[in-house]
VEXLUMZA-580965 format. One record per residue (C-alpha): x, y, z. Coordinates in pm, 1 decimal. Example, Ala and Ser with C-alpha at 12.3 -4.5 7.8 and 13.67 -1.06 7.14 Angstrom:
2
R       east      north         up
R     1230.0     -450.0      780.0
R     1367.0     -106.0      714.0
//
This chain:
673
R       east      north         up
R     8065.3    -9060.0    -3862.9
R     7776.7    -8894.3    -3725.1
R     7500.9    -9043.5    -3887.1
R     7144.3    -9013.4    -3663.3
R     6951.5    -9332.0    -3611.1
R     6570.9    -9216.5    -3600.3
R     6358.6    -9477.2    -3381.8
R     6034.0    -9308.3    -3544.4
R     5880.5    -9654.1    -3473.3
R     6092.0    -9736.4    -3121.3
R     6412.1    -9831.6    -3209.5
R     6579.1    -9898.4    -3605.9
R     6391.5   -10198.3    -3750.1
R     6115.8   -10194.7    -3496.6
R     5865.2   -10010.0    -3796.8
R     5978.4   -10286.9    -4023.5
R     5751.1   -10600.0    -3931.3
R     5495.8   -10523.5    -4185.3
R     5167.1   -10360.8    -4056.5
R     5283.1   -10328.7    -3685.8
R     5448.9   -10035.4    -3760.6
R     5125.1    -9787.3    -3768.3
R     5005.9    -9880.4    -3416.7
R     5377.8    -9862.9    -3282.4
R     5380.2    -9501.5    -3416.9
R     5060.3    -9430.1    -3239.9
R     5178.9    -9541.6    -2898.7
R     5475.9    -9347.3    -2924.0
R     5294.2    -9029.7    -3022.5
R     5087.3    -9078.2    -2721.0
R     5372.5    -9143.8    -2527.8
R     5613.5    -8841.9    -2646.4
R     5818.4    -8708.5    -2937.6
R     6101.9    -8975.6    -3020.3
R     6435.8    -8906.6    -2960.8
R     6709.9    -8927.7    -3218.8
R     6986.2    -9151.4    -3169.5
R     7347.5    -9113.1    -3215.7
R     7484.8    -9382.3    -3356.8
R     7851.4    -9231.9    -3296.5
R     7750.0    -9173.1    -2892.5
R     7593.4    -9543.1    -2912.5
R     7886.3    -9727.4    -3054.0
R     8127.1    -9491.6    -2817.9
R     7951.7    -9585.1    -2523.0
R     8008.3    -9942.3    -2596.5
R     8373.2    -9907.6    -2698.0
R     8423.6    -9718.8    -2347.4
R     8195.7   -10022.7    -2191.4
R     8443.8   -10306.7    -2322.7
R     8713.5   -10145.7    -2207.7
R     8586.3   -10167.8    -1845.5
R     8395.9   -10432.1    -1804.4
R     8531.3   -10700.5    -2128.4
R     8342.3   -10988.3    -2034.7
R     7980.1   -10832.6    -1974.1
R     8028.1   -10681.3    -2313.1
R     8117.0   -11013.2    -2478.4
R     7805.9   -11146.2    -2330.7
R     7585.4   -10871.2    -2408.9
R     7730.7   -10874.9    -2770.9
R     7828.7   -10485.7    -2708.4
R     8214.6   -10580.7    -2764.5
R     8214.3   -10560.5    -3131.2
R     8029.6   -10259.6    -3353.3
R     7819.4   -10468.8    -3594.1
R     7699.9   -10692.0    -3332.0
R     7661.9   -10386.0    -3089.7
R     7467.5   -10210.5    -3390.8
R     7262.5   -10524.1    -3392.1
R     7145.3   -10531.6    -3059.2
R     7029.8   -10179.9    -3111.5
R     6806.7   -10295.9    -3361.3
R     6668.4   -10543.5    -3193.0
R     6534.9   -10347.4    -2883.7
R     6154.3   -10446.4    -2858.0
R     5950.8   -10139.9    -3001.4
R     5773.5   -10099.5    -2637.2
R     6121.8    -9939.5    -2553.1
R     6107.5    -9596.9    -2597.5
R     6347.4    -9316.5    -2583.6
R     6163.1    -8982.5    -2631.4
R     6225.2    -8644.6    -2556.5
R     6181.0    -8462.2    -2217.6
R     5893.3    -8210.9    -2225.4
R     6058.3    -7944.3    -1983.7
R     6145.9    -7621.9    -2159.3
R     6543.3    -7655.9    -2256.2
R     6549.9    -8018.6    -2259.4
R     6498.2    -8075.5    -2633.0
R     6797.7    -8295.4    -2640.4
R     6706.8    -8495.4    -2313.4
R     6596.0    -8787.2    -2348.9
R     6367.1    -8987.3    -2116.2
R     6291.9    -9336.3    -2129.6
R     5924.2    -9514.5    -2176.9
R     5889.0    -9857.3    -2115.7
R     5504.7    -9971.4    -2239.9
R     5330.0    -9688.0    -2147.5
R     5546.9    -9645.1    -1794.5
R     5819.8    -9373.2    -1778.1
R     6120.3    -9482.9    -1606.5
R     6251.0    -9106.0    -1525.5
R     6075.2    -8798.4    -1490.3
R     5901.0    -8729.9    -1847.4
R     5977.5    -8319.4    -1786.2
R     6301.8    -8330.1    -1657.0
R     6519.1    -8617.1    -1574.6
R     6809.9    -8463.6    -1487.3
R     6625.0    -8210.2    -1197.5
R     6462.6    -8540.8    -1062.8
R     6776.6    -8717.3    -1031.0
R     6888.6    -8403.0     -842.0
R     6578.6    -8415.3     -619.6
R     6645.0    -8769.2     -538.2
R     7026.0    -8730.7     -495.9
R     6927.4    -8396.1     -221.0
R     6686.8    -8626.9      -27.8
R     6754.0    -8752.3      356.3
R     6854.5    -9104.7      225.5
R     7210.9    -8978.9       68.6
R     7288.1    -8722.0      339.8
R     7448.6    -8992.8      543.0
R     7840.8    -9035.2      523.9
R     7751.8    -9400.8      446.9
R     7554.5    -9339.7      138.7
R     7832.9    -9092.5       63.2
R     8098.4    -9297.3       58.8
R     7880.6    -9582.9     -106.5
R     7549.1    -9652.0     -264.8
R     7387.1    -9968.5     -436.4
R     7171.0    -9873.6     -722.6
R     6877.9   -10115.0     -784.6
R     6778.8   -10017.3    -1113.0
R     7000.4    -9782.3    -1421.3
R     6755.9    -9671.1    -1632.9
R     6936.3    -9426.8    -1839.8
R     7172.1    -9354.2    -1592.3
R     7108.7    -8943.3    -1456.3
R     7103.2    -9062.9    -1064.2
R     7394.8    -9279.4    -1076.0
R     7617.8    -9035.8    -1290.8
R     7519.3    -8745.1    -1052.3
R     7634.8    -8942.4     -771.8
R     7962.9    -9036.2     -905.8
R     8002.4    -8625.1     -998.2
R     7894.0    -8516.5     -657.1
R     8075.5    -8769.2     -459.7
R     8384.3    -8869.3     -688.5
R     8541.9    -9143.5     -392.6
R     8260.8    -9305.2     -349.4
R     8191.0    -9663.0     -458.8
R     7876.1    -9722.3     -684.9
R     7718.8   -10032.7     -775.8
R     7474.1   -10011.2    -1037.0
R     7206.2   -10367.5    -1079.0
R     7006.6   -10331.8    -1402.5
R     6802.9   -10652.4    -1436.0
R     6683.8   -10557.7    -1789.6
R     6956.9   -10570.5    -2046.3
R     6715.0   -10370.1    -2324.6
R     6704.7   -10074.0    -2061.6
R     7102.2   -10075.4    -2073.2
R     7093.4   -10092.5    -2406.5
R     6864.4    -9766.4    -2408.5
R     7093.1    -9598.0    -2137.6
R     7415.1    -9683.2    -2407.3
R     7205.5    -9483.3    -2706.1
R     7085.2    -9210.0    -2471.3
R     7363.7    -8956.4    -2393.5
R     7769.6    -9002.2    -2375.0
R     7839.7    -9210.7    -2058.3
R     8247.1    -9138.2    -2025.8
R     8227.6    -9002.9    -1742.7
R     8069.5    -9327.4    -1573.0
R     8275.9    -9559.7    -1668.0
R     8591.0    -9391.4    -1621.1
R     8473.9    -9389.0    -1240.2
R     8703.4    -9651.6    -1106.1
R     8507.3    -9754.4     -802.3
R     8205.4    -9871.9    -1031.1
R     8059.7   -10228.3    -1018.0
R     7801.8   -10308.1    -1313.5
R     7540.3   -10605.6    -1308.0
R     7402.8   -10626.4    -1668.8
R     7096.0   -10865.8    -1700.8
R     7172.5   -11069.8    -1425.2
R     6941.4   -11315.0    -1240.6
R     6878.7   -11226.0     -892.5
R     7044.3   -11485.5     -764.1
R     7379.7   -11400.0     -914.4
R     7286.9   -11021.3     -797.5
R     7230.0   -11107.9     -422.3
R     7519.8   -11314.2     -434.7
R     7758.1   -11056.8     -555.6
R     7627.8   -10821.3     -282.9
R     7636.1   -11083.1      -14.0
R     8058.1   -11144.2      -93.0
R     8060.3   -10748.2      -82.4
R     7910.0   -10735.3      255.9
R     7654.7   -10495.3      167.5
R     7411.9   -10340.5      410.5
R     7053.8   -10207.7      364.2
R     7126.4    -9897.0      445.1
R     7361.3    -9800.1      155.6
R     7061.7    -9978.2     -114.7
R     6865.4    -9736.3     -292.9
R     6561.7    -9880.8     -445.3
R     6426.0    -9719.9     -830.2
R     6057.8    -9774.7     -733.2
R     5952.3    -9745.6    -1129.5
R     6155.4   -10073.3    -1192.1
R     6132.0   -10209.4     -893.1
R     5732.3   -10201.4     -977.3
R     5764.1   -10287.3    -1340.0
R     5979.4   -10535.2    -1268.7
R     5823.4   -10750.5     -975.6
R     5909.5   -11105.3    -1059.5
R     6249.0   -10992.1    -1065.5
R     6283.3   -10757.6     -795.5
R     6067.0   -10990.5     -564.4
R     6319.0   -11257.6     -591.0
R     6611.1   -11052.5     -542.8
R     6449.9   -10862.3     -222.9
R     6360.6   -11173.4      -70.5
R     6729.8   -11346.4     -117.5
R     6883.9   -11011.6       22.9
R     6638.1   -11053.8      336.5
R     6717.1   -11413.9      353.6
R     7108.8   -11281.0      371.1
R     6990.7   -11025.8      615.3
R     6882.6   -11298.8      820.7
R     7154.6   -11582.9      795.6
R     7418.1   -11257.5      891.9
R     7173.8   -11162.7     1173.3
R     7201.6   -11538.0     1317.1
R     7570.2   -11537.7     1261.7
R     7622.0   -11242.8     1487.9
R     7414.3   -11392.1     1759.5
R     7574.8   -11694.4     1726.1
R     7947.0   -11533.5     1758.3
R     7777.1   -11296.5     2004.6
R     7633.4   -11646.3     2220.3
R     7868.0   -11886.6     2163.7
R     8218.1   -11674.4     2093.2
R     8383.1   -11736.2     2451.6
R     8221.9   -12117.4     2501.2
R     8386.0   -12181.0     2148.4
R     8723.1   -12033.0     2293.1
R     8704.7   -12228.6     2628.5
R     8610.8   -12567.7     2434.1
R     8897.4   -12525.2     2198.0
R     9175.0   -12463.1     2484.5
R     9030.1   -12790.9     2675.6
R     9037.0   -12979.5     2354.9
R     9373.4   -12915.3     2269.1
R     9576.2   -13217.8     2358.9
R     9288.6   -13391.0     2143.0
R     9364.4   -13156.9     1853.4
R     9750.0   -13316.2     1861.1
R     9616.6   -13685.4     1850.0
R     9297.6   -13602.0     1621.9
R     9347.5   -13644.0     1198.6
R     9188.1   -13444.5      995.3
R     8887.4   -13513.5      754.6
R     9064.9   -13514.0      440.1
R     9135.6   -13880.6      383.4
R     8744.4   -13908.4      312.9
R     8751.2   -13657.1       36.3
R     8568.7   -13816.6     -281.9
R     8648.4   -14131.7     -115.2
R     8290.1   -14286.5     -209.1
R     8215.4   -14132.6     -527.2
R     8077.4   -14499.9     -612.4
R     7844.5   -14506.8     -298.6
R     7510.2   -14371.8     -211.8
R     7468.9   -14176.9      116.1
R     7155.0   -14136.7      370.5
R     7208.7   -13867.2      571.4
R     6959.4   -13904.9      883.2
R     6810.1   -13535.2     1024.6
R     6632.5   -13510.2     1325.5
R     6299.4   -13395.4     1236.6
R     5965.6   -13574.4     1338.3
R     5931.7   -13794.6     1085.4
R     6281.3   -13984.4     1120.7
R     6128.6   -14290.4     1260.6
R     5910.1   -14380.4      984.4
R     6211.0   -14312.8      778.5
R     6454.0   -14549.1     1004.2
R     6167.1   -14809.7      947.1
R     6211.4   -14796.9      613.3
R     6599.5   -14801.4      614.4
R     6619.8   -15093.8      854.7
R     6424.2   -15308.1      566.7
R     6662.0   -15216.6      283.7
R     7019.5   -15454.9      268.1
R     7193.3   -15108.3      393.4
R     7411.5   -15121.0       94.5
R     7489.7   -14743.5      127.5
R     7668.1   -14527.0      361.1
R     7444.7   -14377.8      708.2
R     7573.8   -14026.6      769.6
R     7356.1   -13939.2     1116.2
R     7343.9   -13626.0     1287.4
R     7413.4   -13609.2     1710.5
R     7062.0   -13555.0     1736.1
R     6894.8   -13866.3     1539.5
R     7173.8   -14098.2     1712.9
R     6902.8   -14204.6     2004.7
R     6670.4   -14311.3     1729.1
R     6903.5   -14483.5     1494.8
R     7040.1   -14709.9     1785.1
R     6643.6   -14747.5     1902.4
R     6570.8   -14877.0     1557.7
R     6883.6   -15115.2     1546.6
R     7055.6   -14897.2     1279.7
R     7433.1   -14795.3     1299.8
R     7534.9   -14488.2     1145.6
R     7871.4   -14527.3      975.7
R     7974.6   -14153.5     1046.7
R     7793.9   -13933.7     1349.7
R     7807.7   -13550.0     1307.8
R     7847.4   -13360.7     1587.8
R     7931.5   -12980.2     1590.1
R     7724.8   -12765.2     1822.2
R     7962.4   -12636.1     2155.7
R     7677.3   -12661.3     2410.6
R     7664.7   -12902.3     2679.1
R     7264.4   -12991.9     2603.0
R     7399.8   -13132.7     2246.8
R     7615.1   -13366.9     2389.7
R     7318.3   -13494.7     2585.5
R     7193.6   -13601.0     2233.1
R     7490.6   -13882.5     2280.6
R     7569.8   -13891.2     2630.6
R     7562.7   -14271.8     2752.3
R     7503.3   -14417.0     2423.2
R     7670.2   -14698.3     2221.4
R     7873.3   -14535.3     1983.2
R     8206.8   -14743.7     1939.0
R     8112.8   -14882.8     1600.5
R     8071.5   -14483.4     1415.0
R     8304.4   -14263.0     1305.8
R     8260.2   -13921.2     1457.6
R     8320.4   -13588.8     1253.5
R     8357.6   -13320.6     1442.0
R     8557.3   -12940.1     1515.3
R     8810.9   -12820.5     1761.5
R     8519.1   -12620.3     1930.9
R     8291.0   -12907.9     2015.9
R     8195.9   -12955.5     2381.6
R     8488.1   -13168.7     2500.4
R     8268.6   -13453.3     2649.9
R     8182.8   -13542.3     2286.9
R     8536.3   -13621.0     2173.8
R     8578.3   -13841.1     2495.6
R     8316.2   -14081.2     2402.2
R     8428.0   -14397.3     2243.7
R     8399.4   -14437.9     1869.2
R     8549.1   -14613.5     1591.4
R     8758.6   -14313.7     1500.7
R     8752.5   -13994.5     1532.1
R     8817.6   -13691.7     1265.7
R     8805.2   -13311.2     1221.9
R     8706.8   -13041.8     1029.0
R     8849.8   -12699.2     1007.9
R     8669.2   -12540.5     1302.1
R     8413.2   -12226.8     1250.7
R     8539.7   -12035.0     1551.4
R     8786.7   -11792.9     1488.2
R     9043.7   -11865.2     1763.4
R     9034.6   -12264.2     1661.1
R     9087.9   -12173.2     1318.3
R     9428.0   -11937.2     1436.9
R     9549.1   -12248.1     1602.9
R     9506.6   -12477.9     1304.3
R     9656.6   -12287.2     1114.3
R     9959.5   -12277.0     1303.9
R     9995.1   -12652.1     1200.7
R     9932.4   -12568.9      826.0
R    10269.6   -12740.7      777.2
R    10182.7   -13063.2      924.6
R     9836.7   -13077.8      764.4
R     9970.8   -12979.1      472.4
R     9694.3   -12676.7      338.2
R     9466.9   -12988.2      284.5
R     9067.3   -12870.7      211.4
R     8910.1   -12967.3      512.4
R     8627.2   -12746.0      506.6
R     8273.9   -12794.2      587.2
R     7931.5   -12558.4      525.8
R     7817.9   -12443.1      826.8
R     7482.3   -12383.6      720.5
R     7308.0   -12309.1     1062.7
R     7238.4   -12657.5     1119.3
R     7404.1   -12999.7     1146.4
R     7169.1   -13101.3      893.3
R     7316.9   -12836.3      662.7
R     7671.8   -12984.3      781.5
R     7592.1   -13343.9      718.1
R     7504.9   -13287.4      373.3
R     7835.3   -13073.0      313.4
R     8019.1   -13434.2      460.0
R     7850.5   -13616.0      203.4
R     7945.4   -13417.4      -85.2
R     8295.2   -13407.4       40.1
R     8311.0   -13757.2       26.8
R     8164.1   -13786.6     -316.2
R     7850.7   -13982.7     -263.7
R     7582.0   -14001.2     -539.7
R     7301.4   -13983.9     -490.9
R     7250.8   -13801.8     -129.1
R     6917.6   -13901.8       15.8
R     6801.5   -13677.0      321.3
R     6571.6   -13863.0      559.2
R     6424.1   -13696.5      872.3
R     6462.2   -13337.2      673.7
R     6166.2   -13210.8      757.2
R     6232.2   -12834.0      844.6
R     5868.4   -12809.3      940.5
R     5631.7   -12911.8     1207.1
R     5413.3   -13184.0     1039.5
R     5132.5   -13256.2     1257.4
R     5285.7   -12988.7     1512.6
R     5544.4   -13218.4     1596.2
R     5860.6   -13033.4     1688.4
R     6079.7   -13339.5     1699.3
R     6083.8   -13715.1     1670.3
R     5930.7   -13955.5     1921.3
R     6159.2   -14027.9     2216.9
R     6450.7   -13772.4     2094.8
R     6628.0   -13585.0     2365.7
R     6419.0   -13292.8     2340.0
R     6096.6   -13442.4     2421.2
R     6187.1   -13660.1     2671.2
R     6353.7   -13335.7     2830.0
R     6011.2   -13158.5     2826.0
R     5850.1   -13447.0     2948.2
R     6070.8   -13507.6     3260.7
R     6073.0   -13102.9     3329.6
R     5680.5   -13076.2     3283.5
R     5487.8   -13019.5     3587.6
R     5105.1   -12879.1     3616.7
R     5136.6   -12555.0     3579.3
R     5401.9   -12591.8     3289.9
R     5262.6   -12864.6     3121.2
R     5471.8   -13099.5     2781.9
R     5171.4   -12907.9     2531.7
R     5250.9   -12571.4     2696.0
R     5602.7   -12618.6     2631.2
R     5534.9   -12780.1     2258.9
R     5335.9   -12440.6     2229.2
R     5611.6   -12188.3     2300.7
R     5851.8   -12403.4     2066.7
R     5595.7   -12393.3     1805.8
R     5465.6   -12056.0     1807.6
R     5809.9   -11847.1     1899.0
R     5993.8   -11813.7     1640.1
R     5731.8   -11642.6     1366.3
R     5548.7   -11917.1     1244.1
R     5394.3   -11961.1      908.2
R     5244.2   -12198.5      677.4
R     5448.8   -12306.8      362.0
R     5448.1   -12537.7       56.8
R     5519.2   -12889.6      134.8
R     5608.9   -13188.0      -90.2
R     5225.5   -13258.0     -149.3
R     5108.0   -12944.0     -297.1
R     4955.9   -12841.2       27.3
R     5122.7   -12656.2      337.6
R     5312.1   -12689.7      648.0
R     5383.6   -12533.6      966.7
R     5740.8   -12405.5      987.6
R     5914.6   -12068.8     1078.1
R     6166.4   -11816.5      965.7
R     6462.4   -12010.2     1100.0
R     6337.9   -12327.7      929.6
R     6283.5   -12196.4      616.8
R     6634.2   -12033.1      633.9
R     6766.6   -12374.0      628.7
R     6528.8   -12431.5      338.9
R     6666.1   -12179.3      141.4
R     7042.8   -12282.1      230.3
R     7008.0   -12651.9       87.9
R     6787.6   -12516.2     -240.8
R     7063.3   -12234.8     -300.6
R     7362.4   -12478.6     -243.0
R     7228.0   -12743.4     -425.6
R     7207.0   -12498.4     -741.8
R     7559.3   -12477.6     -643.1
R     7625.6   -12818.8     -707.6
R     7405.8   -12961.1     -950.0
R     7610.1   -13264.4     -969.6
R     7527.4   -13394.1     -609.4
R     7221.2   -13530.9     -705.2
R     6966.7   -13543.3     -373.6
R     6684.6   -13639.5     -296.6
R     6408.1   -13640.2       52.4
R     6278.5   -13968.6      158.6
R     5923.0   -13972.4      185.2
R     5966.1   -13582.5      307.2
R     5641.8   -13452.5      493.9
R     5798.7   -13101.3      518.5
R     5876.2   -12820.6      384.2
R     5908.7   -12832.9      -51.8
R     6286.4   -12771.8     -115.4
R     6340.7   -12641.7     -494.4
R     6652.4   -12873.5     -617.4
R     6553.8   -13196.9     -402.8
R     6290.2   -13404.8     -533.7
R     6119.3   -13641.6     -341.1
R     6197.4   -14011.7     -312.6
R     5947.5   -14278.8     -274.6
R     5966.1   -14616.2      -67.2
R     5980.5   -14759.7     -406.1
R     6261.3   -14544.5     -552.1
R     6493.4   -14547.4     -245.0
R     6592.6   -14949.1     -311.7
R     6667.8   -14888.6     -670.0
R     6839.8   -14581.8     -581.7
R     7097.2   -14722.3     -271.6
R     7163.4   -15091.6     -456.3
R     7539.1   -14922.1     -509.4
R     7880.6   -15089.2     -297.6
R     7832.3   -15387.9      -89.9
R     7782.7   -15322.6      264.3
R     8084.4   -15546.2      321.5
R     8273.0   -15301.2       91.6
R     8192.8   -15017.6      259.9
R     8300.8   -15165.4      564.8
R     8638.8   -15250.2      458.5
R     8698.4   -14920.6      298.1
R     8607.7   -14745.9      611.5
R     8867.9   -14963.3      792.7
R     9145.3   -14909.8      577.4
R     9126.0   -14579.1      551.1
R     9099.2   -14527.2      912.4
R     9429.3   -14771.8      973.3
R     9584.7   -14576.1      682.2
R     9533.7   -14246.2      862.5
R     9596.5   -14337.3     1220.6
R     9917.0   -14503.5     1129.0
R    10246.7   -14536.2     1329.6
R    10380.9   -14227.2     1188.1
R    10087.8   -14038.1     1273.6
R    10125.0   -14154.4     1600.7
R    10486.0   -14069.6     1612.7
R    10396.5   -13724.0     1482.9
R    10201.4   -13601.2     1785.4
R    10464.2   -13512.4     1996.0
R    10563.1   -13258.2     1713.1
R    10222.7   -13102.2     1725.4
R    10198.1   -13073.4     2067.8
R    10532.3   -12859.9     2078.1
R    10393.8   -12666.0     1774.7
R    10011.5   -12602.4     1930.5
R    10185.1   -12515.8     2256.7
R    10411.5   -12223.1     2129.6
R    10073.2   -12100.1     1951.2
R     9858.4   -12137.4     2243.9
R    10218.0   -11903.9     2413.0
R    10173.7   -11653.8     2126.6
R     9771.9   -11626.1     2166.3
R     9818.5   -11552.1     2525.0
R    10113.3   -11290.2     2502.4
R     9894.4   -11133.7     2193.5
R     9563.6   -11113.2     2395.5
R     9781.7   -10939.9     2726.4
R     9955.4   -10695.9     2443.8
R     9648.0   -10614.6     2258.8
R     9433.7   -10545.0     2579.6
R     9741.7   -10338.4     2658.3
R     9683.2   -10139.7     2294.1
R     9313.0   -10094.7     2328.4
R     9346.4    -9934.2     2718.9
R     9590.0    -9716.0     2573.2
R     9361.9    -9609.0     2281.0
R     9086.9    -9566.1     2504.3
R     9279.1    -9318.7     2706.1
R     9383.3    -9153.2     2354.6
R     9040.5    -9074.7     2270.1
R     8923.6    -8933.1     2634.8
R     9212.4    -8705.8     2570.7
R     9087.9    -8632.5     2184.0
R     8753.2    -8581.6     2317.0
R     8891.9    -8320.2     2540.4
R     9089.6    -8118.2     2288.4
R     8795.0    -8136.1     2093.6
R     8595.8    -7975.4     2311.8
R     8812.8    -7649.7     2364.8
R     8840.2    -7641.9     2046.4
R     8476.8    -7593.3     1983.1
R     8458.5    -7329.9     2288.5
R     8777.6    -7183.6     2149.5
R     8684.0    -7150.2     1755.2
R     8796.8    -6822.1     1593.0
R     9042.8    -6804.3     1871.1
R     9450.6    -6844.1     1873.8
R     9449.7    -7102.3     2072.8
R     9190.5    -7291.2     1822.9
R     9526.9    -7368.6     1605.4
R     9713.9    -7530.0     1926.6
R     9407.9    -7784.5     2031.3
R     9374.5    -7900.3     1664.8
R     9791.2    -7998.8     1642.4
R     9697.5    -8176.9     1972.6
R     9368.7    -8369.2     1810.2
R     9627.6    -8442.4     1479.0
R     9891.0    -8630.8     1686.3
R     9631.5    -8801.8     1868.6
R     9492.7    -8922.6     1603.4
R     9830.9    -9034.4     1419.6
R     9886.0    -9258.7     1763.8
R     9544.3    -9423.7     1723.4
R     9618.8    -9482.2     1380.4
R     9940.1    -9660.7     1471.5
R     9753.5    -9872.1     1747.8
R     9480.3    -9949.5     1475.1
R     9764.1   -10077.8     1252.6
R     9905.0   -10297.7     1547.8
R     9510.2   -10436.3     1613.5
R     9512.7   -10557.9     1255.5
R     9788.8   -10754.8     1271.0
R     9807.0   -11186.5     1376.4
R     9579.3   -11292.8     1648.3
R     9430.8   -10960.8     1690.7
R     9247.8   -10971.8     1348.9
R     9066.2   -11287.7     1427.1
R     8946.5   -11159.0     1796.9
R     8825.1   -10823.7     1651.1
R     8619.6   -11032.1     1371.4
R     8425.8   -11195.1     1648.7
R     8374.6   -10867.0     1769.9
R     8249.5   -10664.7     1518.7
R     8068.8   -10989.5     1383.7
R     7794.8   -10894.5     1695.0
R     7495.9   -10673.1     1703.4
R     7664.1   -10498.6     1989.8
R     7864.6   -10309.0     1700.4
R     7593.4   -10149.0     1558.4
R     7482.7    -9931.8     1880.5
R     7764.7    -9726.1     1803.0
R     7611.3    -9584.7     1551.6
R     7414.1    -9302.0     1787.4
R     7694.8    -9206.0     1922.7
R     7957.9    -8904.8     1831.8
R     8271.4    -9063.8     1662.8
R     8522.2    -9009.0     1936.2
R     8250.5    -9139.2     2203.7
R     8175.8    -9477.9     1965.3
R     8566.1    -9494.5     1885.0
R     8627.1    -9531.6     2294.7
R     8347.7    -9739.3     2311.2
R     8479.1    -9947.7     2081.6
R     8870.6    -9985.4     2235.6
R     8680.9   -10062.1     2545.3
R     8497.2   -10391.3     2422.1
R     8831.1   -10496.3     2259.9
R     9013.5   -10475.0     2550.3
R     8769.7   -10703.6     2774.7
R     8736.7   -10932.8     2518.8
R     9124.5   -10940.8     2510.1
R     9135.3   -10983.3     2880.3
R     8869.5   -11251.8     2862.8
R     9090.2   -11429.0     2638.3
R     9400.7   -11400.0     2825.1
R     9245.0   -11544.3     3129.2
R     9042.7   -11838.6     2960.0
R     9468.4   -11944.3     2787.0
R     9593.9   -11888.0     3156.4
R     9344.3   -12071.4     3368.2
R     9439.5   -12385.1     3102.5
//
């Protein structure tokens, strides 16, 4: 079959809408000469696309010839394939959407070549991987794949009609045959951003098509905002690892004995699916919310973050659960000296040790966010039965507290004191540890007011929409937490979550809960039944059988510590050897440059090849076992990016040096136990 489909009025079927045909035709004439579509080319492209991406093809209706042709005929008339105007381009299509061209209207292929020759595509990084936001007719992506056949290409096209135009424009067999191709067609910006986040993207390899970004401002605006938030989240994670990596390890080592005698949180998984939960965060509005909670019958679970504990006890409210995850001494002060014996602590292995030494009703641990602690816990998987004990870490203990409420199956979840802002320019609730510390440390020349001012204006403050339709002062860090809640709530729509009498940043998916609504939402399982269930769960976990098995866990953990200590020493030795090899490699490389063209150059090249082979062997050893977790921490911090300005050999030597120093530090921490 080789029957052309003439799109004289846009695409097939577009001119059949009665009197609209004339005006559409006039619009096309002003844009250019219509391009004649070959149905055989279109259907073959659909077939190739279906073979490579069957799920997307089925979703778009392109997996069957008859439905594919229906999709082609249904393209709105404002999408127009027209012939390029340059001499010799009579059979080359370009694309106009409304009155704007997606590509050059004269020579789209030459335009793609110019873009590919630009500075953006001259780095080794972009020549090995590139993310294209906007496909158009695929000229640039196709040429990129042709020029760099080993590269990975990710193509995001928000408009499925543009993709249909691409399929109708020319043969795309080479594009679909590319082994390292990912296509996201007609997806929502949240899906596209989530996909990139899961693949470890970075901004340096993302190419923006200016015309498409301008034409689809809402989609691309949301998409790039999400990417920026992911970058900010990664930056915060990197700085957290850089700042607390060593502290996490030191705390975990000090807490090893408690790891042997403390149960995991899996006993609480979906244990309260018939109960509402109120999560107490530490925002400025918490005091007013506690008054509302105190008036209620408390027929709901109370989950408090550690920063809110002082306010809870002052209001005569005893939380069922206290969540504490921060490894710093200063965070321990939120609960230091308080009567916590009636509450259950939910924490992790890397928390500040004094937190675990306080008196509680019981203590349970989630899986640690620290790679070192996870390695030790992983050695005890047989004891743990591979249970799901993971809580989300969204950057704030409030996010982890919400996720614990989700974990235990609570419905609904009501957040209290979750402002994520500075209502009335308050930074903390009245009487908080932070507020008291500010007043304690204040002097005539360093007043409490000055400290509050510095706190408010040191994190790029801005005004953001609040729940009342006005604005409230917040900052970038708080907005990141708000985004975490919004995106996570969208992921778990079954976990109905409300914000009690909110005074802070508006969070999509978390509607406001008035004082009147609160009473109706929390009248579930009676308080006496909640207490009895908690008591039963604690007793069933901390049974005599569990206590009798503590010795076996202690021996297993001791063996893991011994292995980690030896692995750290071995890693330091391997990294030191690699440093020396890099130094020699740089020397031979310099000699080879001096002797370029002489007979001695071949000898230098052979020596370099031998050294590189030794380095490859060391790299394989570094990737195995404990070293993998160590290097994960090392390369998650911002220091790694500083090597980009160095020559490759010097950068590699710098990396091995950091690995050696980190390994020696780990070794010393374990040896000092």
